[in-house]
C-alpha positions in Angstrom: 11.5 -36.8 -83.3 11.2 -33.6 -83.6 9.0 -33.4 -80.4 11.5 -35.1 -78.0 14.2 -32.6 -79.4 11.8 -29.8 -78.7 11.3 -30.9 -74.8 15.5 -31.7 -74.6 15.9 -27.5 -75.7 13.2 -27.0 -73.4 14.8 -28.5 -70.6 18.3 -27.0 -71.4 16.8 -23.7 -71.5 15.9 -23.9 -67.8 18.6 -25.7 -66.7 20.6 -24.3 -63.3 24.3 -23.6 -63.9 27.2 -21.8 -62.1 27.8 -19.5 -64.6 24.1 -18.2 -64.3 22.3 -18.5 -61.4 20.2 -15.5 -61.7 18.1 -14.6 -64.7 19.5 -11.4 -64.9 16.6 -10.4 -67.3 14.3 -11.0 -65.0 16.0 -8.8 -62.3 16.3 -5.7 -64.9 12.3 -5.9 -65.5 12.0 -6.2 -61.7 14.2 -3.2 -61.0 12.0 -0.9 -63.1 9.6 -0.7 -60.3 12.3 1.6 -58.6 11.1 4.3 -61.5 7.6 5.0 -59.6 9.3 4.8 -56.2 11.8 7.3 -57.2 9.4 9.4 -59.1 7.1 9.6 -56.1 10.0 10.2 -53.8 11.1 12.9 -56.0 7.2 14.4 -55.9 7.4 14.3 -52.2 10.3 16.3 -51.6 8.9 19.8 -50.1 10.5 23.5 -49.3 8.8 24.0 -45.7 8.7 27.8 -45.5 10.0 29.4 -42.5 7.5 31.1 -39.9 7.6 35.2 -40.8 10.6 36.8 -40.1 10.1 39.5 -36.0 9.4 42.9 -37.2 11.5 44.0 -34.0 14.9 43.6 -33.8 16.3 40.9 -31.2 17.4 42.3 -27.9 20.0 40.1 -26.8 23.4 40.9 -24.9 26.3 39.0 -26.1 28.6 40.5 -23.5 25.9 40.1 -20.4 25.3 36.1 -21.4 29.1 36.1 -21.6 29.7 37.5 -18.1 27.3 35.0 -16.5 28.8 32.2 -18.8 32.1 33.3 -17.5 30.7 33.6 -14.1 29.2 30.0 -13.9 31.9 28.3 -14.9 34.3 30.3 -12.6 32.4 30.3 -9.4 30.8 26.1 -9.9 33.1 24.2 -12.3 32.0 20.7 -10.8 28.4 20.9 -11.6 27.4 16.7 -11.1 24.0 15.8 -9.9 23.7 15.9 -6.0 27.2 17.5 -5.5 27.6 20.7 -3.7 28.7 22.3 -6.9 25.4 21.6 -8.6 23.5 23.1 -5.2 25.5 26.0 -5.2 25.1 26.1 -9.4 21.0 26.4 -8.7 21.1 28.8 -5.8 23.7 30.9 -8.4 20.6 30.9 -10.9 18.1 31.8 -8.5 20.0 34.8 -7.4 20.6 35.6 -11.5 17.0 35.4 -12.1 15.6 37.4 -9.1 16.1 40.6 -9.8 13.8 39.6 -13.4 11.1 39.3 -11.0 10.6 35.3 -12.2 9.3 32.9 -10.2 11.3 30.2 -10.2 9.8 26.8 -9.9 11.9 23.5 -8.7 11.1 20.2 -9.4 12.6 17.6 -7.1 13.0 13.9 -7.7 15.2 11.3 -6.8 16.6 8.9 -9.4 19.2 6.1 -9.6 21.7 7.7 -11.5 24.2 5.4 -13.6 27.5 6.1 -11.8 26.0 7.8 -9.0 23.1 5.6 -7.1 20.0 7.2 -5.9 20.6 10.9 -6.1 18.4 13.6 -5.7 18.0 15.8 -9.1 16.4 19.2 -9.5 15.2 20.9 -12.6 14.4 24.8 -12.7 11.9 26.6 -14.1 10.5 29.9 -15.2 7.2 29.9 -16.8 6.1 33.1 -18.9 2.0 32.4 -18.8 0.7 33.3 -22.9 -2.5 33.7 -24.1 -2.5 30.2 -25.4 -2.4 26.9 -23.6 0.5 25.6 -25.7 3.7 25.7 -24.5 7.0 27.1 -26.6 10.1 25.0 -24.5 13.5 26.8 -24.5 15.8 24.2 -22.7 19.6 24.0 -20.9 21.5 21.3 -19.1 22.6 22.8 -15.4 24.8 20.1 -14.8 28.2 18.8 -16.6 29.8 15.1 -16.4 33.2 16.5 -15.6 35.3 18.9 -13.6 35.5 21.7 -16.8 32.9 24.5 -15.9 32.9 24.9 -19.6 30.5 22.7 -20.2 27.4 24.3 -21.8 27.8 27.9 -19.4 27.5 29.5 -22.5 23.9 27.7 -22.8 22.6 28.9 -19.4 24.1 32.2 -19.8 21.8 32.3 -22.6 18.5 31.1 -21.8 19.0 33.7 -18.7 19.3 36.4 -21.5 16.4 34.8 -23.1 14.2 35.2 -20.4 15.4 38.5 -19.7 13.2 40.2 -22.4 10.2 38.7 -20.4 11.2 40.3 -17.4 8.5 42.6 -15.2 11.2 44.8 -14.3 13.6 44.9 -17.5 16.4 46.9 -17.8 16.2 50.1 -20.4 17.7 47.9 -23.5 15.3 44.9 -22.9 11.6 44.8 -24.4 9.2 43.8 -22.1 6.4 41.8 -23.8 3.4 39.2 -23.2 3.8 35.8 -25.4 1.4 34.4 -27.3 2.1 31.2 -26.2 3.0 29.8 -23.0 6.8 30.3 -22.4 8.9 27.9 -20.3 12.5 28.5 -19.7 14.1 25.4 -18.1 17.1 24.3 -16.9 17.5 20.7 -16.7 19.5 18.5 -14.4 21.2 15.0 -15.2 21.6 15.8 -18.5 25.3 13.7 -18.6 23.6 11.0 -17.2 20.9 10.3 -19.6 19.0 13.5 -20.4 17.2 12.8 -16.9 15.8 16.0 -16.5 14.3 16.1 -20.0 12.6 13.0 -19.5 11.3 13.8 -16.1 9.8 16.8 -17.7 8.8 15.6 -21.0 6.5 12.9 -18.6 4.8 15.5 -16.2 3.9 18.5 -19.1 1.4 17.7 -21.1 1.5 21.1 -22.7 4.8 21.4 -24.4 4.3 21.2 -28.0 7.7 22.6 -29.6 11.0 23.3 -28.1 14.4 24.3 -28.5 17.4 23.1 -26.5 20.6 25.2 -26.1 23.8 22.8 -25.8 26.6 25.2 -25.8 26.0 27.9 -28.4 29.7 29.5 -28.2 32.3 27.6 -29.8 32.0 27.3 -33.2 30.3 26.6 -36.6 26.6 26.1 -35.6 24.8 22.7 -35.9 21.3 22.1 -35.6 20.3 18.7 -34.4 16.8 16.8 -36.0 16.4 13.5 -35.0 15.6 11.7 -32.1 14.1 8.7 -30.3 12.0 6.2 -31.7 12.8 7.3 -35.6 11.2 10.6 -34.9 12.2 14.1 -36.6 11.7 17.7 -35.7 9.0 19.4 -37.8 10.4 20.7 -41.6 8.5 24.2 -40.8 10.4 24.3 -37.2 14.0 23.4 -38.6 13.4 26.1 -41.2 12.8 29.1 -38.9 15.5 27.9 -36.5 18.0 27.7 -39.5 16.7 31.2 -40.9 16.5 32.9 -38.4 20.2 31.9 -37.1 21.9 32.5 -40.4 19.9 36.1 -41.2 21.9 37.1 -37.9 25.0 35.4 -37.7 25.3 35.7 -42.4 26.0 31.7 -42.0 23.7 28.7 -42.7 23.7 26.3 -39.8 24.4 22.6 -40.3 22.5 19.8 -40.5 23.1 16.5 -40.1 24.6 14.2 -43.1 22.1 12.1 -44.8 23.8 9.2 -44.0 23.5 9.9 -39.9 20.0 10.4 -40.4 19.6 7.3 -42.0 21.0 5.8 -39.6 19.1 7.3 -37.0 15.7 6.3 -38.5 17.4 3.2 -38.5 18.8 2.8 -35.3 17.3 4.5 -32.4 20.9 5.2 -31.7 20.4 9.5 -31.0 21.6 10.7 -28.2 20.9 14.4 -25.8 17.9 16.3 -24.4 16.2 16.8 -27.9 16.3 13.0 -28.6 14.2 12.0 -25.5 11.6 15.4 -26.1 11.3 14.1 -29.8 10.6 10.6 -28.8 8.2 12.0 -26.1 5.9 13.6 -29.3 7.7 17.5 -28.9 8.8 18.9 -31.8 12.2 19.7 -30.7 15.4 20.2 -32.4 19.0 21.1 -30.5 21.4 24.7 -31.4 25.0 23.9 -30.5 28.4 24.8 -31.9 31.7 23.1 -31.8 33.3 21.6 -28.6 33.5 24.8 -26.0 36.9 24.9 -24.4 36.7 23.3 -20.7 38.4 24.1 -18.3 39.6 22.4 -15.2 38.8 23.3 -11.5 40.6 26.2 -10.3 42.4 26.9 -13.6 42.0 30.1 -15.8 38.7 30.0 -17.4 38.7 30.3 -21.3 37.5 33.2 -23.1 34.0 33.4 -24.3 33.6 34.8 -27.8 30.8 37.9 -26.7 30.7 39.0 -30.0 29.7 35.0 -31.4 27.7 34.6 -28.4 26.1 37.8 -28.6 25.0 37.1 -32.9 24.1 33.4 -32.0 21.9 34.4 -29.1 20.5 37.3 -31.4 19.3 34.7 -33.7 17.8 32.6 -30.9 16.2 35.4 -29.6 14.7 36.2 -33.3 13.8 32.3 -33.7 11.9 32.4 -30.3 9.7 35.7 -31.3 8.8 34.0 -34.8 7.3 30.7 -32.9 5.8 32.6 -30.1 4.0 34.8 -33.1 3.2 31.5 -34.7 -0.8 31.0 -34.0 -0.2 27.3 -34.8 3.4 26.5 -33.7 5.1 23.4 -35.7 4.7 20.3 -33.8 5.3 17.3 -36.4 7.5 14.7 -35.3 7.3 11.8 -38.1 9.8 10.2 -39.8 11.8 11.8 -42.7 15.0 13.7 -43.6 16.3 17.1 -43.7 18.2 18.3 -47.0 19.5 21.5 -46.9 16.4 23.5 -47.4 14.1 20.9 -48.2 12.1 17.7 -46.3 12.1 14.7 -47.6 8.6 12.4 -45.7 9.5 9.2 -44.0 7.0 6.9 -46.3 8.6 7.8 -49.6 12.0 6.5 -48.1 10.1 3.6 -46.8 8.2 3.2 -50.5 11.6 3.3 -52.3 13.3 0.8 -50.0 10.5 -1.7 -50.0 10.6 -1.3 -53.5 14.1 -1.6 -53.8 13.8 -5.3 -52.2 11.4 -6.1 -55.2 14.3 -7.6 -57.9 15.7 -9.6 -54.8 12.3 -11.1 -54.2 11.8 -12.1 -57.7 14.9 -13.3 -58.7 14.9 -15.7 -55.3 11.5 -17.0 -55.7 12.3 -17.9 -59.6 15.6 -19.8 -58.6 13.6 -21.5 -55.8 11.3 -22.7 -58.5 13.7 -23.4 -61.2 15.5 -25.7 -58.4 12.5 -27.5 -57.2 11.8 -27.9 -61.2 15.0 -29.6 -61.7 14.7 -32.0 -58.8 17.8 -30.1 -56.9 17.9 -31.3 -53.5 17.9 -28.0 -50.7 18.6 -30.2 -47.7 22.4 -29.7 -47.4 22.1 -26.3 -48.4 20.3 -25.4 -45.3 22.4 -27.5 -42.9 25.4 -25.5 -44.5 23.6 -22.3 -43.3 22.4 -24.0 -40.0 25.9 -24.8 -39.2 26.7 -21.4 -39.8 24.5 -19.9 -37.9 25.6 -21.8 -34.3 28.4 -19.4 -33.9 26.5 -16.1 -34.1 23.7 -18.1 -32.2 25.8 -18.8 -29.5 26.8 -14.8 -29.1 23.6 -13.9 -29.2 23.1 -16.1 -25.9 25.9 -14.9 -24.7 24.1 -11.2 -24.3 21.3 -13.2 -22.2 24.2 -14.4 -19.7 25.2 -11.3 -19.5 21.9 -9.8 -18.5 22.0 -12.5 -15.9 25.5 -11.9 -14.6 24.8 -7.9 -14.7 27.4 -6.9 -17.0 24.5 -5.7 -19.8 21.3 -3.8 -18.8 17.9 -6.0 -18.9 15.1 -5.0 -20.2 12.9 -2.1 -19.3 16.5 -0.9 -17.4 18.1 2.4 -18.8 20.2 2.6 -21.4 24.2 3.0 -20.7 25.2 6.5 -21.4 27.7 6.6 -24.3 30.0 9.7 -22.4 30.1 7.7 -19.3 31.9 5.0 -17.9 29.0 2.4 -17.6 29.8 0.3 -20.8 34.1 1.2 -20.6 34.2 -2.1 -18.0 34.7 -4.9 -20.2 32.0 -7.8 -19.7 34.4 -10.3 -19.3 31.7 -12.9 -18.5 29.7 -12.0 -21.6 32.8 -12.1 -23.9 34.3 -15.3 -22.6 30.6 -17.2 -22.9 30.7 -16.1 -26.5 34.3 -17.2 -27.3 33.6 -20.4 -25.8 30.9 -20.7 -27.8 32.5 -20.0 -31.0 35.0 -21.9 -30.6 33.2 -24.9 -29.8 31.2 -24.1 -33.0 33.8 -23.2 -35.3 35.6 -26.6 -34.4 32.0 -28.6 -35.1 31.9 -27.0 -38.5 35.4 -28.3 -39.0 34.8 -31.5 -38.4 31.8 -31.9 -40.5 33.2 -29.8 -43.6 36.3 -33.0 -43.6 33.3 -35.1 -44.4 32.0 -32.9 -46.7 31.3 -33.6 -50.4 32.8 -31.4 -53.3 30.1 -29.3 -55.0 29.2 -29.6 -58.2 26.8 -27.0 -60.1 23.6 -28.6 -59.3 24.8 -28.1 -55.2 25.9 -25.1 -55.9 22.7 -23.7 -57.2 21.1 -24.8 -54.1 23.8 -23.1 -51.9 22.5 -20.0 -53.4 18.9 -20.7 -53.6 19.2 -21.4 -49.7 21.2 -18.7 -49.1 19.1 -15.7 -51.0 16.0 -17.4 -49.4 17.9 -16.6 -45.6 18.3 -13.1 -46.6 15.0 -12.6 -47.9 13.7 -14.1 -44.8 15.8 -11.3 -43.1 14.5 -8.8 -45.3 11.3 -9.9 -44.4 11.9 -9.1 -40.5 14.0 -6.2 -40.6 11.2 -4.5 -42.6 8.4 -6.2 -40.0 10.2 -4.3 -37.3 11.4 -0.8 -39.0 11.4 -0.5 -42.9 13.9 2.2 -42.7 16.6 -0.2 -41.0 16.5 -1.9 -44.5 19.1 0.9 -45.6 21.5 -1.4 -44.0 20.4 -4.8 -45.9 20.0 -3.6 -49.1 23.6 -3.3 -50.1 23.6 -7.0 -49.2 21.0 -7.6 -51.3 22.3 -5.9 -54.2 25.6 -7.4 -54.0 24.7 -10.6 -53.7 22.2 -11.2 -55.9 24.7 -10.0 -58.5 27.1 -12.2 -57.2 25.2 -14.8 -57.6 25.6 -14.5 -61.5 29.7 -13.8 -61.2 31.5 -17.2 -62.0 34.0 -18.2 -59.5 37.0 -17.8 -61.7 36.3 -13.9 -61.8 38.0 -13.3 -58.3 38.8 -9.8 -58.0 35.1 -8.6 -59.1 33.8 -11.6 -56.7 35.6 -9.8 -53.9 34.7 -6.6 -54.7 30.8 -7.6 -54.8 31.2 -9.4 -51.6 32.5 -6.5 -49.7 30.2 -4.0 -50.9 27.8 -6.4 -49.6 29.2 -5.5 -45.8 29.2 -1.9 -46.6 25.4 -1.2 -45.3 26.3 -2.9 -41.3 29.6 -1.5 -41.7 28.0 2.1 -42.6 25.7 1.9 -39.5 28.4 1.0 -36.8 31.2 3.8 -38.2 28.1 6.3 -38.3 26.7 5.6 -34.5 30.2 4.8 -33.2 31.2 8.2 -34.2 28.3 10.4 -33.7 28.1 9.4 -29.9 32.3 9.3 -29.9 32.0 5.6 -28.8 34.6 4.0 -31.0 35.8 0.7 -30.1 33.1 0.2 -27.6 30.2 0.7 -30.5 29.5 -2.9 -30.7 28.7 -3.1 -26.5 26.4 0.2 -26.8 24.3 -1.9 -29.2 24.3 -5.1 -27.2 23.1 -3.0 -24.4 19.7 -1.1 -26.8 18.8 -5.0 -27.6 18.9 -6.4 -23.9 16.8 -3.4 -22.8 14.6 -3.3 -26.1 15.4 -0.2 -27.2 15.9 -2.3 -30.7 13.0 -4.9 -30.9 14.2 -8.2 -30.7 13.7 -9.6 -34.2 16.8 -7.8 -34.7 18.5 -10.7 -33.0 17.3 -13.4 -35.6 17.8 -11.1 -38.2 21.6 -10.7 -37.4 22.5 -14.2 -36.7 20.7 -15.0 -40.2 22.0 -12.2 -41.8 25.2 -13.2 -40.8 24.9 -16.8 -41.5 24.1 -16.1 -44.9 26.7 -13.9 -45.5 29.1 -17.2 -44.2 27.7 -19.4 -47.1 27.6 -16.5 -49.7 31.1 -16.2 -48.7 32.1 -19.4 -49.6 30.0 -19.8 -52.8 32.1 -16.6 -54.0 35.5 -18.2 -53.3 34.5 -21.2 -55.2 34.8 -23.4 -52.0 31.2 -24.5 -51.1 30.8 -27.9 -50.2 28.1 -29.8 -49.3 27.3 -30.1 -45.4 26.4 -33.6 -44.7 24.3 -34.8 -41.8 24.8 -34.3 -38.0 26.4 -38.0 -37.3 29.6 -38.1 -38.7 30.2 -41.4 -40.5 
C-alpha cells in the first residue's frame, strides 16, 4: 500500500499548473552563471593610457580660422554636390591653400547621388610626406545639404589652419615641421548624401590607419563619436588621446555617446557620419563635433563665429595631431566595445555576459518542455496558436519585398537612404497598403478561428507557455547567430516573460508590468535610433530599408516575425484569455 502512494506523491511533485509553470529554484541556480560572466566583464575593463602630450604648445590661430569660416559661409552658402556653389567653394579652398605652397590633389568621379541623380563629385586633399608610410588623416566635409552656409564652415576652416603649420612658407607664428607619419588633410564631397566622399577615399586609400573627422567645431559642448559601421568602434587609445588633448586646451571633458546609444550601435548598424564609414573600412576614426551650428540662409547675415571657442578647440585638435604623429605606432584597433568615460569595455566580454544572460531562460524552457512531455500534454494546439499569430507579421515582411519590387524601398546592394534627406520621407503607399490588407485578412481569419477555440485549462496553458518560450529561445539562437550584440534587445523579453510565466493570472497588475518590461528592448532600440538620427516616425521605414538593402542580416526577418508571434501568445496567457487554437478547417 505504501509503494503506490509514494508513486502518487512523485507524480504530483512534477505536476504542471498555471500557478507554477516555471521551476523558480532551477532558474535561480542557472542564474549563478551570471556571476562569473560579470566578474569576467569587470576584469576585462581597461583604462587605456593616452599618448604623451607634445612638448611644444599648439600653433592654431582661432581668429584666422574664424575669419575663414565666415568668409566661406558668406561667399558660398550653397554647396550642394554638383552645384555652382560647390565648384566655387573648391576654388575658394584652393586659393586659401595656395599661399602655403601646398599641392592640392583632386579626386573626381561620377556617382548616382540620392535626390540629385548622376553627379560629379570631387574630393580635395593635401598630402604631407612623412618618414613612415602609415597615414594619419584629418577630414572635413566641404558640401552641405541645404542653403545654410554655416554647415561645417568651421570644420573646413579649422582643417586649413591645421594644415598651415606644415606649410613650406609658413607665417611667423607657425611652426613648419616634418611629420613622422604621412599626413592627409582631406576635404570631402557628398557627406550630406551618404558620406560618399569618405567612402570613395576609404576604398582607394590603402595606407590610412587613423583618422579624425571635424564636423562643426564651434557650436557648443564638444562631442566625440566613436561608433561605426559593421559594429566597429574607435581604438580606446585614440579616443583617450583626442579627449585628453582637447580637455587640456578647453578645460572641459568631451562628451562621449551614452552607453545605451553605443549598445544600440553594436546591435543595429545605424551609425551615421563619415567616421562611421571609415570605421567600417577598418580605419580607426573618431569624429569631433559640437552643438548644432547656427545656419544662415543665402543672402542673410552670417552668424558670428566664436573665435575664442574655435581657437581653444582648434588648439586641442592641433595638440592631438602632434601627439598622434609622434607615436611610432598609430592607434588602429576597431574591435567592438564600449567607451565609458576614461575606461573601455571589450566587446567579447559583453558577448559573454549576454550569452550567459540567456542561460536561465534556456534551462527553464527545456525543463518545462520535458515536464510537458512526461505528462503527455499536447503541444500542437499551442503551435497552431503561434502560427496563427505569426501570419500578420509574416505578411508585413512580405510587403517589404513588394516595396522593393515597385521601387518604394531600396533593394539588396543599393545605397542606404540618407536619414537627413527626403529619400525616406515619401510614404511607401503600395507597401503600406499590401501590409494593411494582409494584416486585416490574417486578423479576420484569426478571429474566426478563435470563435471555435476551446477554453484552456491548466495543462493547455502550460503548453501555451512551453511553445511561446521555445519560440523565444529559437529567436535568441537566430539573433546570437547573426550578431550576439543584438541580444541586448531580446534579454529584457526573455527575463521578464520568464518571470511572467510563474505569475498567476489573478495578479493582473504584476503581469501587465512584466509584459510591458519585456517590450522595453525593441522600443528602446527604436527610440535611440530614431533620436540619434533625428528620424522620428520615419524610424521603422529606415530600419525596413536597412533590411531590404542587407545592412541588417536577413535572419532578422524570421526572428522579428517569431518574436512578435510569441509576444502575442504571451500577452494572451498573461491576460488569462488564452484558448486552444483549433485546426484550420472550421467545423
